[in-house]
N, CA, C and O atoms as a GROMACS GRO file, in nm:
protein
  264
    1MET      N    1   0.084  -0.118  -0.007
    1MET     CA    2  -0.003   0.003   0.002
    1MET      C    3   0.091   0.120  -0.001
    1MET      O    4   0.193   0.122   0.068
    2ASP      N    5   0.057   0.219  -0.084
    2ASP     CA    6   0.134   0.338  -0.095
    2ASP      C    7   0.084   0.440   0.005
    2ASP      O    8  -0.027   0.492  -0.008
    3LEU      N    9   0.167   0.469   0.108
    3LEU     CA   10   0.132   0.568   0.210
    3LEU      C   11   0.200   0.700   0.198
    3LEU      O   12   0.197   0.778   0.292
    4THR      N   13   0.264   0.730   0.085
    4THR     CA   14   0.340   0.850   0.068
    4THR      C   15   0.260   0.974   0.093
    4THR      O   16   0.318   1.073   0.138
    5GLY      N   17   0.129   0.977   0.068
    5GLY     CA   18   0.048   1.096   0.085
    5GLY      C   19  -0.028   1.102   0.216
    5GLY      O   20  -0.111   1.191   0.238
    6ALA      N   21   0.002   1.001   0.306
    6ALA     CA   22  -0.065   0.994   0.433
    6ALA      C   23  -0.019   1.109   0.523
    6ALA      O   24   0.099   1.143   0.533
    7VAL      N   25  -0.124   1.169   0.591
    7VAL     CA   26  -0.094   1.269   0.690
    7VAL      C   27  -0.110   1.208   0.828
    7VAL      O   28  -0.222   1.184   0.873
    8TRP      N   29  -0.002   1.185   0.894
    8TRP     CA   30  -0.010   1.115   1.022
    8TRP      C   31  -0.031   1.211   1.135
    8TRP      O   32   0.024   1.321   1.134
    9ARG      N   33  -0.114   1.168   1.240
    9ARG     CA   34  -0.124   1.251   1.359
    9ARG      C   35  -0.109   1.156   1.478
    9ARG      O   36  -0.143   1.038   1.470
   10LYS      N   37  -0.056   1.212   1.590
   10LYS     CA   38  -0.030   1.129   1.705
   10LYS      C   39  -0.150   1.135   1.802
   10LYS      O   40  -0.229   1.229   1.805
   11SER      N   41  -0.155   1.030   1.877
   11SER     CA   42  -0.261   1.014   1.972
   11SER      C   43  -0.255   1.128   2.068
   11SER      O   44  -0.149   1.180   2.100
   12SER      N   45  -0.379   1.168   2.117
   12SER     CA   46  -0.386   1.280   2.214
   12SER      C   47  -0.331   1.227   2.351
   12SER      O   48  -0.305   1.307   2.441
   13TYR      N   49  -0.314   1.094   2.365
   13TYR     CA   50  -0.257   1.049   2.492
   13TYR      C   51  -0.104   1.039   2.486
   13TYR      O   52  -0.045   0.989   2.581
   14SER      N   53  -0.037   1.083   2.379
   14SER     CA   54   0.101   1.084   2.366
   14SER      C   55   0.165   1.187   2.459
   14SER      O   56   0.114   1.296   2.481
   15GLY      N   57   0.276   1.147   2.511
   15GLY     CA   58   0.348   1.244   2.600
   15GLY      C   59   0.416   1.358   2.520
   15GLY      O   60   0.432   1.347   2.398
   16PRO      N   61   0.454   1.464   2.587
   16PRO     CA   62   0.513   1.577   2.522
   16PRO      C   63   0.651   1.557   2.458
   16PRO      O   64   0.694   1.635   2.374
   17ASN      N   65   0.720   1.449   2.502
   17ASN     CA   66   0.859   1.428   2.450
   17ASN      C   67   0.865   1.325   2.336
   17ASN      O   68   0.972   1.270   2.310
   18GLY      N   69   0.757   1.298   2.268
   18GLY     CA   70   0.759   1.206   2.160
   18GLY      C   71   0.735   1.064   2.201
   18GLY      O   72   0.622   1.016   2.192
   19GLY      N   73   0.833   0.997   2.244
   19GLY     CA   74   0.828   0.861   2.303
   19GLY      C   75   0.751   0.767   2.223
   19GLY      O   76   0.748   0.776   2.101
   20ASN      N   77   0.687   0.676   2.289
   20ASN     CA   78   0.606   0.566   2.219
   20ASN      C   79   0.462   0.614   2.194
   20ASN      O   80   0.384   0.628   2.288
   21CYS      N   81   0.432   0.637   2.081
   21CYS     CA   82   0.296   0.690   2.042
   21CYS      C   83   0.230   0.616   1.929
   21CYS      O   84   0.295   0.557   1.843
   22VAL      N   85   0.098   0.622   1.934
   22VAL     CA   86   0.024   0.560   1.824
   22VAL      C   87   0.001   0.676   1.723
   22VAL      O   88  -0.041   0.784   1.764
   23GLU      N   89   0.028   0.654   1.597
   23GLU     CA   90   0.000   0.754   1.492
   23GLU      C   91  -0.100   0.695   1.397
   23GLU      O   92  -0.098   0.576   1.366
   24VAL      N   93  -0.188   0.782   1.351
   24VAL     CA   94  -0.302   0.741   1.269
   24VAL      C   95  -0.316   0.829   1.152
   24VAL      O   96  -0.296   0.951   1.161
   25ALA      N   97  -0.353   0.766   1.036
   25ALA     CA   98  -0.376   0.844   0.913
   25ALA      C   99  -0.500   0.791   0.844
   25ALA      O  100  -0.523   0.670   0.844
   26ARG      N  101  -0.579   0.876   0.785
   26ARG     CA  102  -0.700   0.835   0.712
   26ARG      C  103  -0.669   0.834   0.568
   26ARG      O  104  -0.609   0.928   0.516
   27LEU      N  105  -0.710   0.724   0.496
   27LEU     CA  106  -0.678   0.708   0.355
   27LEU      C  107  -0.791   0.646   0.284
   27LEU      O  108  -0.813   0.526   0.299
   28HIS      N  109  -0.867   0.721   0.204
   28HIS     CA  110  -0.970   0.666   0.110
   28HIS      C  111  -1.051   0.547   0.173
   28HIS      O  112  -1.052   0.437   0.117
   29GLY      N  113  -1.116   0.570   0.285
   29GLY     CA  114  -1.207   0.467   0.339
   29GLY      C  115  -1.129   0.368   0.431
   29GLY      O  116  -1.185   0.272   0.485
   30LEU      N  117  -0.999   0.396   0.445
   30LEU     CA  118  -0.921   0.313   0.543
   30LEU      C  119  -0.861   0.403   0.657
   30LEU      O  120  -0.855   0.525   0.644
   31VAL      N  121  -0.819   0.342   0.764
   31VAL     CA  122  -0.743   0.400   0.867
   31VAL      C  123  -0.617   0.326   0.881
   31VAL      O  124  -0.618   0.205   0.906
   32ALA      N  125  -0.505   0.395   0.867
   32ALA     CA  126  -0.370   0.325   0.887
   32ALA      C  127  -0.326   0.374   1.026
   32ALA      O  128  -0.348   0.489   1.066
   33PHE      N  129  -0.264   0.280   1.096
   33PHE     CA  130  -0.201   0.320   1.220
   33PHE      C  131  -0.069   0.244   1.245
   33PHE      O  132  -0.046   0.133   1.198
   34ARG      N  133   0.014   0.312   1.322
   34ARG     CA  134   0.154   0.258   1.343
   34ARG      C  135   0.207   0.300   1.479
   34ARG      O  136   0.153   0.391   1.542
   35ASP      N  137   0.308   0.238   1.523
   35ASP     CA  138   0.378   0.272   1.650
   35ASP      C  139   0.489   0.359   1.612
   35ASP      O  140   0.574   0.320   1.532
   36SER      N  141   0.492   0.483   1.666
   36SER     CA  142   0.597   0.577   1.626
   36SER      C  143   0.742   0.536   1.664
   36SER      O  144   0.838   0.580   1.601
   37LYS      N  145   0.753   0.453   1.762
   37LYS     CA  146   0.890   0.409   1.809
   37LYS      C  147   0.957   0.328   1.696
   37LYS      O  148   1.079   0.315   1.697
   38ASN      N  149   0.879   0.271   1.596
   38ASN     CA  150   0.937   0.200   1.492
   38ASN      C  151   0.974   0.285   1.371
   38ASN      O  152   1.023   0.232   1.271
   39GLY      N  153   0.951   0.422   1.378
   39GLY     CA  154   0.988   0.515   1.276
   39GLY      C  155   0.891   0.507   1.157
   39GLY      O  156   0.808   0.416   1.149
   40PRO      N  157   0.901   0.598   1.068
   40PRO     CA  158   0.814   0.616   0.963
   40PRO      C  159   0.813   0.492   0.859
   40PRO      O  160   0.717   0.470   0.785
   41ASP      N  161   0.923   0.421   0.863
   41ASP     CA  162   0.930   0.304   0.773
   41ASP      C  163   0.892   0.171   0.840
   41ASP      O  164   0.912   0.064   0.783
   42GLY      N  165   0.836   0.180   0.965
   42GLY     CA  166   0.805   0.062   1.039
   42GLY      C  167   0.669   0.006   0.991
   42GLY      O  168   0.604   0.063   0.903
   43PRO      N  169   0.627  -0.106   1.051
   43PRO     CA  170   0.503  -0.169   1.009
   43PRO      C  171   0.384  -0.080   1.031
   43PRO      O  172   0.379   0.000   1.124
   44VAL      N  173   0.285  -0.098   0.942
   44VAL     CA  174   0.161  -0.022   0.939
   44VAL      C  175   0.045  -0.123   0.930
   44VAL      O  176   0.047  -0.216   0.850
   45LEU      N  177  -0.055  -0.102   1.014
   45LEU     CA  178  -0.180  -0.184   1.005
   45LEU      C  179  -0.286  -0.087   0.948
   45LEU      O  180  -0.291   0.033   0.973
   46THR      N  181  -0.369  -0.153   0.869
   46THR     CA  182  -0.480  -0.078   0.813
   46THR      C  183  -0.612  -0.148   0.840
   46THR      O  184  -0.617  -0.271   0.842
   47LEU      N  185  -0.720  -0.072   0.861
   47LEU     CA  186  -0.852  -0.118   0.891
   47LEU      C  187  -0.946  -0.034   0.801
   47LEU      O  188  -0.919   0.082   0.772
   48ALA      N  189  -1.055  -0.096   0.759
   48ALA     CA  190  -1.160  -0.024   0.693
   48ALA      C  191  -1.223   0.071   0.800
   48ALA      O  192  -1.212   0.043   0.919
   49ASP      N  193  -1.288   0.179   0.761
   49ASP     CA  194  -1.347   0.276   0.859
   49ASP      C  195  -1.431   0.210   0.964
   49ASP      O  196  -1.417   0.239   1.083
   50GLU      N  197  -1.520   0.119   0.920
   50GLU     CA  198  -1.608   0.055   1.013
   50GLU      C  199  -1.534  -0.032   1.114
   50GLU      O  200  -1.566  -0.033   1.233
   51GLU      N  201  -1.434  -0.104   1.063
   51GLU     CA  202  -1.352  -0.190   1.149
   51GLU      C  203  -1.283  -0.104   1.253
   51GLU      O  204  -1.279  -0.140   1.371
   52TRP      N  205  -1.226   0.012   1.209
   52TRP     CA  206  -1.163   0.105   1.308
   52TRP      C  207  -1.261   0.152   1.413
   52TRP      O  208  -1.224   0.157   1.530
   53ARG      N  209  -1.385   0.188   1.380
   53ARG     CA  210  -1.486   0.234   1.477
   53ARG      C  211  -1.513   0.121   1.563
   53ARG      O  212  -1.528   0.150   1.682
   54THR      N  213  -1.523  -0.005   1.529
   54THR     CA  214  -1.544  -0.120   1.608
   54THR      C  215  -1.437  -0.137   1.706
   54THR      O  216  -1.462  -0.160   1.824
   55LEU      N  217  -1.314  -0.127   1.657
   55LEU     CA  218  -1.194  -0.137   1.745
   55LEU      C  219  -1.200  -0.030   1.858
   55LEU      O  220  -1.178  -0.061   1.975
   56LEU      N  221  -1.230   0.093   1.821
   56LEU     CA  222  -1.229   0.201   1.913
   56LEU      C  223  -1.345   0.182   2.020
   56LEU      O  224  -1.330   0.212   2.139
   57ARG      N  225  -1.461   0.132   1.969
   57ARG     CA  226  -1.572   0.104   2.066
   57ARG      C  227  -1.532  -0.008   2.169
   57ARG      O  228  -1.563   0.000   2.288
   58ALA      N  229  -1.466  -0.109   2.118
   58ALA     CA  230  -1.418  -0.217   2.202
   58ALA      C  231  -1.322  -0.168   2.306
   58ALA      O  232  -1.335  -0.201   2.423
   59ILE      N  233  -1.226  -0.088   2.266
   59ILE     CA  234  -1.125  -0.033   2.357
   59ILE      C  235  -1.198   0.061   2.461
   59ILE      O  236  -1.164   0.058   2.579
   60HIS      N  237  -1.290   0.136   2.422
   60HIS     CA  238  -1.364   0.224   2.514
   60HIS      C  239  -1.440   0.145   2.612
   60HIS      O  240  -1.441   0.180   2.730
   61ARG      N  241  -1.511   0.030   2.566
   61ARG     CA  242  -1.584  -0.051   2.662
   61ARG      C  243  -1.489  -0.118   2.756
   61ARG      O  244  -1.521  -0.124   2.875
   62SER      N  245  -1.376  -0.169   2.716
   62SER     CA  246  -1.287  -0.237   2.803
   62SER      C  247  -1.224  -0.140   2.908
   62SER      O  248  -1.190  -0.183   3.018
   63ARG      N  249  -1.210  -0.012   2.874
   63ARG     CA  250  -1.155   0.088   2.967
   63ARG      C  251  -1.259   0.109   3.079
   63ARG      O  252  -1.222   0.136   3.194
   64LYS      N  253  -1.385   0.098   3.045
   64LYS     CA  254  -1.492   0.122   3.152
   64LYS      C  255  -1.486   0.002   3.253
   64LYS      O  256  -1.516   0.018   3.371
   65ILE      N  257  -1.448  -0.117   3.202
   65ILE     CA  258  -1.449  -0.237   3.288
   65ILE      C  259  -1.326  -0.228   3.388
   65ILE      O  260  -1.336  -0.268   3.504
   66LEU      N  261  -1.216  -0.178   3.341
   66LEU     CA  262  -1.100  -0.173   3.420
   66LEU      C  263  -1.114  -0.059   3.519
   66LEU      O  264  -1.023  -0.035   3.599
   0.00000   0.00000   0.00000
């Protein structure tokens, strides 16, 4: 997948010094995400928009349980 035009943004939970962050980019009905500690050439996972929303809902629900 060509990600050269992707505009990456860091998680709002990222610390001020960079560190280990989740970065996300939206691409034509997909959401790409990566771990910033692996650098811009590290592995990237992609999910369809609805799959991304499902993942976020599951994370949100699990945080309420903890």
